[in-house]
C-alpha positions in Angstrom: 70.9 115.2 118.2 72.1 112.1 116.3 75.3 110.4 117.4 77.8 108.4 115.3 79.1 105.2 116.7 82.7 104.1 116.2 81.6 101.2 114.1 79.6 103.6 111.8 82.6 105.9 111.5 84.9 103.0 110.6 82.5 101.8 107.9 82.2 105.3 106.4 85.9 106.2 106.7 87.3 107.9 103.6 90.8 107.0 102.4 92.7 109.4 100.2 95.5 109.2 97.6 96.3 112.6 96.1 93.0 113.8 94.7 91.4 110.3 94.8 89.1 109.3 97.7 87.9 105.8 98.5 85.3 104.3 100.8 86.1 100.9 102.2 84.1 99.2 99.4 85.9 101.4 96.8 89.2 100.4 98.3 88.3 96.7 98.1 87.3 97.3 94.4 90.5 99.0 93.7 92.6 96.2 95.1 90.5 93.6 93.3 91.0 95.2 89.9 94.7 95.8 90.4 95.3 92.3 91.6 93.3 90.9 88.7 95.5 93.0 86.4 98.6 91.5 88.0 97.2 88.0 87.5 96.7 88.6 83.8 100.0 90.4 83.5 101.9 87.5 85.2 100.2 84.9 83.0 101.2 86.8 79.9 104.8 87.3 81.0 105.1 83.7 82.0 104.5 82.4 78.4 107.4 83.8 76.5 110.4 82.8 78.7 109.0 79.3 79.3 107.9 78.4 75.7 110.5 80.0 73.4 113.6 78.2 74.7 112.0 74.9 73.9 111.0 76.1 70.4 114.4 77.6 69.6 116.2 74.5 70.7 113.9 72.4 68.6 114.8 74.6 65.6 118.5 74.0 66.2 119.2 77.5 67.5 122.7 77.9 69.0 122.7 78.6 72.7 124.6 82.0 72.3 121.9 83.1 69.8 119.2 81.9 72.2 120.8 84.0 74.9 120.9 87.0 72.6 117.2 86.7 71.7 115.9 86.0 75.2 118.3 88.1 77.3 120.2 90.6 75.2 117.2 92.1 73.3 115.2 92.7 76.4 118.3 94.1 78.1 118.9 96.7 75.3 115.3 97.8 75.3 115.3 98.0 79.1 118.3 100.3 79.0 116.7 102.6 76.4 112.9 102.4 76.3 112.2 102.2 80.1 114.0 105.5 81.1 112.4 107.4 78.2 108.9 106.1 78.9 109.3 106.7 82.7 110.4 110.3 82.0 107.5 110.9 79.6 104.8 109.3 81.8 105.8 111.5 84.8 105.1 114.6 82.7 102.1 113.3 80.6 98.7 114.8 81.4 95.3 113.6 80.0 91.7 113.1 81.0 92.6 109.4 81.5 95.7 110.0 83.6 99.4 109.8 83.0 100.0 106.0 83.2 97.0 104.2 81.8 97.2 105.9 78.3 100.7 104.3 77.8 99.3 100.9 78.6 96.1 101.3 76.4 98.0 102.6 73.4 100.5 99.8 73.3 98.2 96.9 74.3 96.9 95.9 70.8 100.4 95.9 69.4 101.8 93.8 72.4 99.0 91.2 71.9 99.6 91.0 68.2 103.3 90.5 68.7 102.7 87.7 71.2 100.3 86.0 68.8 102.8 86.4 66.0 105.4 84.6 68.1 103.1 81.6 68.3 102.6 81.5 64.6 106.2 82.3 63.5 106.8 78.9 61.9 103.6 79.1 59.8 104.4 82.7 58.8 107.8 81.6 57.7 106.4 78.9 55.5 103.9 81.3 54.0 106.7 83.8 53.2 108.9 81.2 51.7 106.1 80.0 49.5 105.6 83.6 48.1 109.2 84.8 48.0 112.0 83.4 45.8 114.6 85.3 47.9 113.5 83.7 51.2 113.7 80.2 49.7 117.5 80.5 50.0 117.1 80.1 53.8 116.2 76.9 55.5 112.8 76.9 57.2 114.4 76.7 60.6 116.7 79.7 60.0 113.8 81.8 58.7 111.7 80.9 61.7 114.5 81.8 64.2 114.9 85.1 62.4 111.1 85.8 62.6 111.1 84.8 66.3 113.9 87.4 66.9 111.9 90.1 65.1 108.7 89.3 66.8 110.5 89.0 70.2 111.9 92.5 69.7 108.4 93.8 68.9 106.9 92.1 71.9 109.6 93.4 74.3 109.4 96.9 72.8 105.7 97.2 73.6 106.0 95.3 76.8 108.5 97.8 78.1 105.8 100.4 78.0 103.8 98.3 80.5 106.7 97.4 82.6 107.7 101.1 82.8 104.4 102.5 84.1 102.4 99.6 85.7 104.5 99.7 88.8 104.2 103.5 89.1 100.4 103.3 88.9 100.2 101.7 92.4 101.9 104.7 93.9 99.4 107.0 92.1 96.2 105.3 93.1 96.8 103.2 96.3 96.5 105.1 99.6 100.0 105.2 101.2 98.8 103.6 104.5 97.8 100.4 102.5 100.8 100.2 100.2 102.7 97.6 102.3 99.7 95.3 102.5 99.0 95.8 98.8 102.5 94.8 97.8 102.3 91.7 99.9 99.0 90.6 98.2 100.5 91.6 94.8 103.4 89.2 95.3 101.1 86.4 96.4 98.8 86.8 93.4 101.7 86.9 91.0 103.1 83.7 92.5 99.7 82.0 92.3 99.3 82.9 88.6 102.8 81.6 87.9 102.0 78.4 89.8 98.8 77.7 88.0 100.5 78.2 84.6 103.3 75.9 85.5 101.0 73.2 86.9 98.3 73.1 84.3 99.7 74.7 81.1 103.4 74.2 80.9 103.2 70.5 79.9 101.8 71.6 76.5 104.6 74.0 75.8 106.1 72.0 73.0 103.0 70.6 71.4 100.6 73.7 71.6 102.8 76.7 71.3 100.4 78.5 69.0 97.4 78.1 71.4 99.4 79.1 74.5 100.7 82.3 72.9 97.3 83.1 71.4 95.4 82.6 74.7 98.0 84.5 76.6 97.4 87.5 74.3 93.6 87.2 74.6 93.6 86.9 78.4 95.9 89.9 78.6 93.9 92.0 76.1 90.5 91.4 77.8 91.6 91.1 81.4 94.2 93.8 81.6 92.1 96.0 79.3 89.2 95.9 81.8 91.7 97.0 84.5 92.6 100.1 82.5 89.0 101.0 82.1 87.9 100.3 85.7 90.9 102.1 87.4 90.7 105.8 87.5 93.7 108.1 88.1 93.5 111.4 89.9 94.6 114.8 88.9 98.2 115.7 88.9 100.1 119.1 89.4 100.8 120.9 86.1 104.1 120.2 84.4 106.7 122.9 84.5 107.6 124.2 81.1 111.2 124.1 79.8 112.9 127.4 79.4 114.5 128.6 76.2 117.8 127.0 77.2 116.2 123.6 77.6 118.6 121.7 75.4 121.6 122.9 77.4 119.7 122.2 80.6 119.1 118.6 79.6 122.8 118.0 79.1 123.5 119.6 82.5 120.9 117.3 84.1 122.5 114.3 82.5 125.8 115.2 83.9 124.3 115.7 87.3 122.6 112.3 87.0 125.8 110.4 86.5 127.9 112.6 88.9 125.5 112.1 91.8 124.5 108.5 91.1 128.0 107.1 90.7 129.8 109.4 93.2 130.3 107.0 96.1 131.9 103.7 96.5 129.1 102.3 98.6 126.6 102.9 95.8 128.9 101.3 93.3 129.1 98.2 95.5 125.3 98.0 95.6 125.2 98.4 91.8 127.8 95.7 91.3 126.0 93.4 93.8 122.8 93.6 91.9 124.6 93.3 88.5 126.4 90.1 89.6 123.2 88.7 91.0 121.4 89.4 87.7 124.3 87.9 85.7 124.1 84.7 87.7 120.5 84.4 86.6 121.3 84.7 82.9 121.8 80.9 82.7 118.2 80.2 83.8 116.8 80.2 80.3 118.6 76.8 79.9 117.3 75.3 83.1 114.5 73.5 81.3 117.1 71.6 79.2 119.1 70.7 82.3 115.9 69.3 83.9 115.1 67.4 80.7 118.6 65.9 80.7 118.0 64.7 84.2 114.9 62.8 83.0 112.1 65.2 83.8 109.1 65.7 81.5 107.6 69.1 80.8 104.6 68.1 82.9 107.0 67.3 85.8 109.0 70.5 85.3 105.8 72.6 85.3 104.4 70.9 88.5 107.8 71.2 90.2 107.8 75.0 89.6 104.1 75.2 90.6 104.4 73.3 93.9 107.6 75.2 94.9 105.8 78.4 94.1 102.8 77.6 96.2 105.1 76.6 99.1 106.8 80.0 98.8 103.6 82.0 99.3 103.7 81.6 103.1 107.5 82.2 103.2 107.0 85.6 101.4 105.0 87.0 104.3 107.4 86.0 107.1 110.6 86.8 105.1 109.7 90.5 105.0 109.4 90.6 108.8 112.9 89.1 109.3 114.5 91.3 106.6 113.3 94.4 108.5 114.5 93.0 111.9 118.0 91.9 110.7 118.6 94.7 108.2 118.6 94.0 104.5 122.3 94.8 104.0 123.2 92.1 106.6 120.6 89.7 105.2 122.1 90.0 101.6 125.7 89.7 102.8 125.0 86.5 104.8 122.8 85.0 102.1 125.5 85.6 99.5 128.2 83.8 101.6 126.0 80.9 102.5 124.6 80.8 98.9 127.9 79.3 97.7 127.0 76.1 99.5 123.7 75.6 97.7 125.2 76.2 94.3 128.1 73.8 94.7 125.9 70.8 95.2 125.1 70.5 91.5 128.4 68.7 90.8 127.0 65.4 91.9 124.8 65.1 88.8 127.9 64.9 86.6 128.4 61.4 88.0 124.8 60.2 88.8 121.5 60.1 87.0 118.5 58.8 88.8 115.3 57.8 87.1 113.1 60.9 86.4 110.5 60.1 89.1 113.2 59.9 91.8 114.9 63.2 90.6 111.5 64.9 90.6 110.7 64.0 94.2 114.2 64.8 95.4 114.1 68.2 93.6 110.7 68.9 95.0 111.9 68.2 98.5 115.0 70.4 98.1 112.9 73.2 96.5 110.3 73.2 99.3 113.0 73.1 102.0 114.7 76.1 100.4 111.7 78.3 99.8 112.3 80.5 102.9 115.9 81.2 101.7 114.6 81.9 98.2 112.0 84.3 99.7 114.7 86.1 101.6 116.8 86.4 98.5 113.9 87.7 96.4 112.6 90.1 99.1 115.8 91.6 100.5 116.8 93.8 97.5 114.0 96.4 97.5 114.3 97.1 101.3 118.1 97.4 100.8 117.5 100.2 98.3 115.0 101.9 100.6 117.3 101.7 103.6 120.6 102.7 101.8 119.7 105.2 99.1 118.9 108.8 100.0 115.2 109.7 99.8 115.8 112.9 97.8 117.6 111.0 95.0 115.9 107.6 95.4 114.4 107.2 91.9 117.5 108.6 90.3 119.9 106.2 92.0 117.6 103.3 91.5 117.4 104.0 87.7 121.3 104.2 87.7 121.4 100.9 89.4 119.0 99.4 86.9 121.0 100.8 83.9 124.2 99.2 85.2 122.4 95.9 85.9 120.8 95.8 82.5 124.1 96.3 80.8 125.6 93.4 82.6 122.6 91.2 81.9 122.9 92.2 78.2 126.5 90.9 78.0 126.0 87.8 80.2 122.9 86.7 78.3 125.2 86.0 75.3 128.1 84.7 77.4 125.9 82.2 79.2 124.7 80.8 75.8 128.4 80.7 74.6 129.3 78.8 77.8 126.6 76.1 77.1 127.8 76.0 73.4 131.3 75.4 74.5 130.3 72.6 76.8 128.2 71.0 74.0 131.3 71.3 71.7 133.4 69.5 74.3 130.8 66.8 74.5 130.3 66.5 70.7 126.8 68.0 70.7 125.5 65.8 73.5 122.9 67.3 75.9 125.0 66.0 78.7 126.6 69.4 78.5 123.6 70.9 80.3 124.7 69.1 83.5 127.4 71.7 83.7 124.6 74.2 84.3 125.6 74.6 87.9 129.1 76.0 87.1 127.8 79.4 85.9 125.8 80.2 89.1 128.6 78.7 91.3 131.2 81.1 89.8 128.9 84.1 90.1 127.9 83.1 93.6 131.6 83.3 94.6 131.9 86.7 93.0 128.6 87.8 94.6 129.9 86.8 98.1 133.1 88.8 97.6 131.1 91.9 96.5 128.5 91.4 99.3 131.2 91.2 102.0 132.9 94.4 100.8 129.4 96.1 100.6 128.7 94.9 104.2 132.1 96.2 105.4 131.6 99.6 103.7 128.1 99.9 105.3 129.7 99.4 108.7 132.3 102.0 107.9 129.4 104.4 107.1 127.8 103.8 110.5 126.2 100.5 110.3 123.0 99.7 112.3 123.2 102.7 114.7 124.6 105.5 112.6 124.3 104.9 108.9 123.4 108.0 106.9 123.3 107.8 103.0 126.3 109.5 101.4 125.3 112.7 99.5 127.8 114.5 97.3 125.2 117.3 96.8 125.0 118.1 100.5 127.4 120.3 102.4 127.7 117.8 105.1 128.3 114.9 102.7 125.4 112.9 104.0 121.6 113.0 103.8 119.9 112.5 107.1 117.7 109.4 107.4 115.7 107.9 110.3 117.5 105.2 112.2 115.4 102.0 112.3 115.9 99.6 115.3 117.5 96.3 114.4 117.5 93.1 116.3 121.1 92.3 117.3 122.7 88.9 118.0 120.6 87.0 120.5 122.4 84.6 122.8 119.3 82.2 123.0 119.0 81.9 119.2 122.7 81.7 118.6 122.8 78.7 121.0 119.9 77.1 119.1 121.9 77.7 115.8 125.0 75.9 117.3 122.9 73.0 118.5 121.3 72.6 115.1 124.6 72.5 113.3 125.7 69.9 115.9 122.6 67.9 114.9 123.5 68.1 111.2 127.0 66.9 111.8 126.0 64.0 114.1 123.1 62.9 111.9 125.5 62.8 108.9 127.7 60.4 110.9 125.0 58.2 112.4 123.1 58.0 109.0 126.1 56.3 107.3 125.9 53.3 109.6 122.5 51.9 108.5 123.3 52.8 104.9 126.5 50.7 105.1 124.5 47.8 106.4 122.1 48.1 103.5 125.1 48.2 101.1 126.5 45.1 102.6 123.1 43.3 102.2 123.0 44.4 98.5 126.7 43.2 98.0 127.8 46.7 97.0 131.4 46.0 98.2 133.0 49.1 96.6 130.5 51.5 98.1 130.7 49.7 101.4 134.5 50.0 101.5 134.5 53.7 100.5 132.0 54.5 103.2 133.9 52.6 105.9 137.4 53.5 105.0 137.1 57.1 103.8 133.7 58.7 104.0 132.8 57.8 107.6 136.2 59.0 109.0 135.9 62.1 106.9 132.4 62.8 108.3 133.7 62.4 111.8 136.6 64.7 111.0 134.1 67.3 109.7 132.3 67.1 113.0 135.5 67.6 115.0 136.3 70.7 112.8 132.8 72.1 113.6 133.3 71.5 117.4 136.5 73.6 117.3 134.5 76.4 115.6 131.6 76.0 118.1 133.9 76.0 121.1 135.5 79.3 120.0 132.1 80.9 119.4 130.9 79.8 122.8 134.0 81.2 124.5 133.5 84.5 122.8 129.9 84.6 124.0 131.2 84.4 127.5 133.8 87.1 126.8 131.1 89.3 125.3 129.0 89.0 128.4 132.0 89.7 130.6 132.8 92.8 128.5 136.2 91.3 127.3 137.6 91.6 123.7 136.5 88.8 121.4 139.1 86.4 119.9 137.2 84.7 117.1 134.0 86.8 116.7 130.2 86.2 116.9 128.0 85.8 113.8 124.6 87.2 113.7 122.1 84.5 114.5 119.5 85.3 111.7 120.6 83.8 108.4 122.8 81.1 110.0 119.6 79.9 111.7 117.6 79.8 108.5 120.4 77.9 106.7 120.8 75.6 109.7 117.1 74.6 109.7 117.2 74.2 105.9 120.2 71.8 105.9 118.9 69.9 108.9 115.8 69.0 106.9 117.9 68.1 103.9 119.7 65.3 105.9 116.7 62.9 105.1 117.0 64.0 101.5 120.6 62.9 101.4 119.7 59.6 103.0 117.0 59.2 100.3 119.5 59.9 97.6 121.8 57.3 98.8 118.9 54.9 99.3 117.8 55.5 95.7 121.3 54.7 94.5 121.4 51.5 96.6 118.0 50.5 95.2 119.3 50.8 91.7 122.7 49.3 92.6 124.6 52.5 91.7 127.7 52.2 93.7 129.2 55.4 92.3 126.0 57.2 93.1 126.0 56.2 96.7 129.7 57.3 97.1 129.1 60.6 95.4 125.9 61.5 97.4 127.7 60.9 100.7 130.8 62.8 99.6 128.6 65.7 98.6 126.9 65.7 102.0 130.3 65.8 103.7 131.5 68.6 101.4 128.4 70.5 102.2 128.9 70.2 106.0 132.5 71.4 105.6 131.3 74.4 103.6 128.7 75.2 106.1 131.2 75.2 108.9 133.5 77.4 106.8 130.8 79.9 106.2 129.9 80.2 109.9 133.6 80.6 110.8 134.1 83.2 108.1 131.1 85.3 109.1 132.1 85.1 112.8 135.7 86.3 111.9 134.2 89.1 109.8 131.9 90.3 112.6 134.8 90.4 115.1 135.0 94.0 116.3 131.6 94.8 114.7 128.9 92.7 116.5 130.2 93.1 120.0 127.0 92.9 122.1 124.4 90.2 122.9 120.7 90.4 123.6 120.4 94.1 122.5 118.2 96.0 120.1 120.7 97.8 118.0 119.9 101.5 117.7 116.9 101.0 120.0 117.5 104.4 121.6 117.9 106.3 118.3 115.0 108.5 117.3 114.2 110.0 114.0 116.7 112.7 113.1 113.8 114.8 112.2 112.3 114.8 115.7 
């Protein structure tokens, strides 16, 4: 009688997803085609937001108009097309599946729209040549109008892809491999973006036609192959509407809004994501800010590529820590500490280093901050999964996206109007782009306020050990969900955090002394005086302030171990540790900034860079103190696994 070895069984194991079945080789093939599709899709989507701002600025387009074309138009379509397409694709049945037909049907039109964007200036000249009416407009005005039209066409057809491509994974990938697939998906997308930034972006101004055309060709061929090589399974039949279907739809619409917007906690999550999205509305002008700071398009592209490559490793580890520390806590801490990073931009109002110096300093800062960026990018989806009820997950996610898109629609125009206002104040000078930092700084403060309220409300609903999603449709008012163990505050790691912050403060003091000697050697008397009389004492004062905070935290650690009430409070060690390591590594960057200023005999620059470092240290101390005070009465244990004894409520 033949026997089957374990190795043979492993090689011949069959993996299922609905009616689909895969061998190990078939699964590898599936992943390869889906990841290739993501590569082509990411390249295609990288072209428009990177090239069009440069073209519109070259045509003299106002910043508010630029915001409307690049942010508002996609926002409107996202609020209208995506819900409709999502609804229809769920209920569509064909021999080719329910997702792929929507991609195939719109693909030619999407590629044509992308190519038309690249040739908009030539099309405008041709139209003016053959139309007396259009000759009344300047070539630039006509081109801007055509770009707006072609952009609307492109986004319209692209929404069909964005609405169904993400659902295709859930239809064809076996559930046991979904987490690994999403991790590889993010890495492939980041790689595609990095390659584009490193090799192609430098030609964005000179070769717009070619970039747009090749983006369309790669998408048409590459993504088209994916649609033909991936096979969807069979789906259950669609339930037919009854005779009262019209009334039923209105009733469902009412239920949608009633259930989705029924609880304050969900409103806070919606508001949090909306503010976060609104803060990013200014990013379409980031290229002009970098150009104002002396960077070339080649340097800007390489900066994005190298930081993107550095983030690949961080993406994997960030997911682990988000699960361990809980995404609500991670988002709240990141929002509070995020204010510190956004406030640093004020220094560039007073200093401009040569482009090569700014490039390397920006690269160093970008690489140092990749783990924080990975946490910010990776914490939102787990937050939805851990906070929204499973029975209404898609419904509430779509409500959140609707609210977020509306805010992005409004802020896309306002961000452009803000830049226009600054340019008016500076008589049209591009120096106005140096105020780029104000927009994310203001929204980061708003985000921190919303995040803290969201975090507090989550605690009120049970927190780590007892949170259950609010459910107005349930008689109990909640929907039961499995409690996942969370790593609480660890005494060992909290001690490490306190030591690192001590190191940051002390290095900031010690680092001033050799810099002052260098200033004296270069006869920079003003900078030397400011550092000796004001900045060095201020840095020492900042260290004493930190010592007061540290001593209070250490005393509360002893009280906690003794079972006594806490006076100040204990912060969770997770995000403060990430931020501490990040800013410890930025101390050499600060020294390099001051060194560059001394090398170019920029006394104001040396003063501003050191003042910024001191302000950053004070802000970091303030964030640690604030989160410790906030956690008083909430995080009251050390060295425990929160909710470790809790089992699934379904057991």
